[in-house]
N, C-alpha and C positions, 0 to 999 in steps of 0.2 A: 801714740794717740792715733785712733782711726776715725774715719768719717762718721759723724754722729748718726744714730738710728732715729731719724725724725719720724714722729707719728703724725697722724692727721690732726692731733690736738696741738701740735706746734705751729702756731699761727703768727709768730713774730716776724719782723722784717729780716732778722738774722736768718731764720729758717728759710725764708724766701730767697735770700741772696747768696747764701753760702753753698755754692755748687761743689761737687767733688773736685773739679779742676781747681777752683779757687782754694779749697781746703789744702790740696797738695802744694799749691804755690805758697801758702802762708804758714803751714804747719811747723816749720822750723825757725820762723822769725822770732827773735827775742829782742826787746828794747833794752836800753842801758840799765833800766831798773828791774830787769828780769821778768818783764810781763810777756806772756805768750798768747798764742791763739786760744788755747784752752781757757786762760784767764779771761780773755775778751768775751767768749761765748758761754761761759759756764752758767751764768744766771739764766740765760735763755734756754739752755738745755734742761736745767733742773726744774724750771718753771715754764711748762708748755704754754701757759696763758699769758706769758710776757708779751707786751706789744712791740717792744724794740729788740730786746734780747742780747744787747752788747753793752759793755762798759770799757772805758779807757783807763789805763793805769798811769798814764803820763801824757804830756803833750806829744811826745814822740809816737805814741800809739796811733794817733790820727794820720801820721805819715807812713809808719811801718805797716799798718794794716789798712791803708787807704783803699785798696780794691774791695774791701768789705765795708768799711765805714762810709765811703763816698756815696754809694747808691742808697744806703740807709738814710744818710743825712739828706740827700737829694729828695727822696720820696717823702720824708717826714716834713722837711722845711720848705720844699719846693725851691731849693737853692742849688745853683749850678756849681760844680767843683772849681770852675775858673773865675768865679765872682768874688769880689772883696766885700767884707762886712764893714759897715760904717756905724759909728756910735754917736749918740747925741743925748747928753744928760742935762741939757739946759732947760730948766723949768719955764723960762720965759717963752719957749717955743710951744708950750701946751695951751690949748684953749679948752679948759675943762672946769667950768663952774660946777658947784654941787648940783647934781641932777635930781636930788631928792631932799630939799632943804627942810622939810617937815619930818624927815626920817620915817615916813610911812612904810617904805619898801626896803631901803638899804639899812641893814643892821650895822655893818662895819666895812671898812676899806683897809686893804693890806697890800703893800707892794714889797716884794723881796727880790734880791739878786744873790746869786752864788758867786763866790770868788775863791780862787786857789792861788797859792804862792808860786811865783814863777820858777823858783829854784828848788821846788819840792815835787816828788811824785804825787799823783792824785790818790784819793782814799783807798781804792782797791789795791794799790801797790806800795803804799807808804809803810815804813817800819814803825815799831813802837817808839823808838827814840826820836825819829823824825816827827812823828805825830805830837810827841811831847814838846819838841822844839817849836812846832807850829803854834801850839797853845801858848807857850811862853811869849812868843813874838806877838801873837794876836792880843793877848792880855795887856802887854806893854803898850801897844798902839791904842787900845781902847782906853787906857788910863789917861790919854790926852784929851778925851772928849770934854766939852764944856757946854755951858748954857743948858738948854733943854735936853741935850744928849748926855749930860753928866749922869753917871750911874755906878753900878758895881758889877764886878765879874765874879762868878761862882764856878769853881771846879766841880764837875758833876760828882766825883767820888767824895768830896768834902762838904757838900751842901748840908747845912744844919736841917734837921727834920722840920722845924717850923717854917723855914724858907722853902724847903722842898714841897711841903703841903700847900703853901700859898701859890707856888709856881704851877703845881698840878691843877689847883682850882682855877687859876687864870688861863689854863690851857697853853702854858708857855714851855713846860718841861718836856723836852724830847726824850724818847725812850730808845732802847736798842732797835735798830732798823728792822724792817720787815723781811720776809723770806727772799725777796728780790735782792735786798742789800746783803743778806747773809750769804747768798750764793755768789755774790760779786766780791766778797771779802771785806765789805765795809763795816762789819760788826766786830772785827778782830780786836782783842784786848779791851773789850768793853768793861767799865766806862773810862779807862785810863786815857788821859789826854783830851777829854771832852769837857766842855763848859758852856755857860750861858752868861751873857751880859745883858742887863736891861737898865734903862734910865728910870728916874724916880716916878715918872708918870706912866711907865710901861707902854709908851708909844714907840719906843725904839729898842730893838732886840737884836742880838747877834748870837747865833749858835756856832760854836767852834767844834770842828771835826765831826759833824754829822755826815751827810752825804758829801757836801762840799766842805772845804776847810773853814770857810766863813759863809754862813747863810745870814745875810744882813737884811733886817726886816723893819719897815716903818708901817705903823698901823694906828688906827683910832676908830672910835665909834662914829657912825654916820657915813655920809657919802662925799666928804670933801677930798676928792681925788688929788687935786692940785696941792693941797696942804701936805698930804702924805708923801707925794713925790718930792716936794721941796725938802722935807726932813731927811728923806733917803739920800738925796744928792748932796746935801750938806755933810752928812756923815761920811759918804764915800770920798768926798774931797779931803776930809780930815784924815781918813785912813790911808789914802794914797800918798800922803806926805811921809808915811812911816813904813808902808808895805808895798812891794812890787808884785802885781798880780799877773798871772799867766794870761797872755793875749797874743793872738796872731792876726795878721791882716785879713786872712781868709776866713777863719772861724770865729773871730772875736774873742770874747772871754771864754777860757777853756774850762770845761767841766767833765766829770767822769761819765755822765750820761749824755749822749748826743742830743737829746731833746732840749737840754739846757744851754747849748752852745749859742754864741752870738751875744745877745744882751744878757743871757742867763737870768732873765727877768720873768717873774710872774706877778702881774698886777691883777688884783681880784677884789670882788665885793661879795659879802654874804647878803643875799637879797631874798625877800619873801614875795613869791609870785604864785599864789594858789591857783589862779585861773589858768595861767600858762602851764602850771604844773599838771593840770588836768587836760592839757592839749599840747602834748610834747612835739607834735609835728610843727605847729606854729612856733613853739619855743625854739626848737632846733633850727628852724629856717632863719630866725633872726640871729641866733648866735653864729651860725655858719657864715652868714652874710657879713658879719663883722669880725670874722677870724677869732671867735671865742669858743671856749669849751665849758661844759657843764659838769660839775662834780657835786658830790654830797658835801656837807659842811665839815666832815672829818677828813677831807682830802681825797686823794685818788683812791679808787676802788670802794668808796663809801657811798651810802645812800642819803637822800635828803631826809630831813626831819622837819615836820610841820611846814612843808613846802618852802623851806629856806634852802637856797641853792648857792653853791660857790661858783661864781662866773669869773673866768680869767682869760687872758690872751693866750691863743694857741701858738702864734708865730713868735719866734725868738731870734732866728738867724736870718740875715738879709734885710732886716728892718731895724730901725733905731729904737731906743728906749722911749723916745717921745711918741713914735708911731704906736708902740705897744700900749702905752697909756691912753693915747687917743682912740685906739680901737676899743678899749674897755669903756671909755666914757661914752662914745657914740652908740655902742651896743647897749649899754645900760639905759640910755635915753630912749632908745627904740623899744626895749623890753618894758619899761615903765609905761610908755605910751600905749603899747598893745595891751598890757594888763589893765589899764584904765578903760580902754574900749571894751574889753571882755567883761569888766565889772558892771558895765551899764548895758550890756547886751540883753 
């Protein structure tokens, strides 16, 4: 392997921080799961428009390739390599009443976290048999859900067509990952070892072996952020009785993409803001002040439809889950207040 031929189109943090000297230092490093520097940077090499450009294959990657990961993590999260991450999943610490009780602006609220098993490689390095074992263990843990979390698990390759059609219509069914996932090795053996769990009300959902081994999602129509968070934390407490998740004192919950480290949380609303949509300078000023990001309603790299935007927390590492949710709540309150001012301008 030789030093990459970066072009002026390679704008990722990886391309910025991977110097020839650092490349020489790391080019022969291999983790216990066989993950190499080439594996770490391949997605960013193949996709010049990648924002980050690196993936980890296991928890060890963050130590073995620390000279590359640390400056990327520091720049993205504003998090010093000597700082410890703290977690707080206590709903009692949140002050987040429904910011839109008439549902004029907020279409839906969704909070998700990523989790990976402590004794398994991450998605980019996992073997087919290990992935199957993750699915078996996850399905067994989910079988213990009760109350409003009670539901069914469906293996992707065995989903009946009628159920598959309904899940697609509900926007629940995840598909083979995008080109960034493909280059990172996250699409291997598709769809083996993947599946979906959802409760009867479809307000609680778990994706198994998509980007993270578990993508745990609480969601509902409207803007009751606190209710969504309570459901999520209840489910996490149940799952943690049966599964041991990868976590370090420095980086928090471990994920293959460095942007998801720490809380591994994305708290979001779909919100209709036509006036702010026509004044992106004011829109972005508010979201940036509250550490939020704007996406289209179909996720990252998508456009808005009908001036409905996906607003979510940008910070994940070095802040608690409660702070992430509080950022979202306070930002949404500010966005709605500004939208109302512009409506009457």
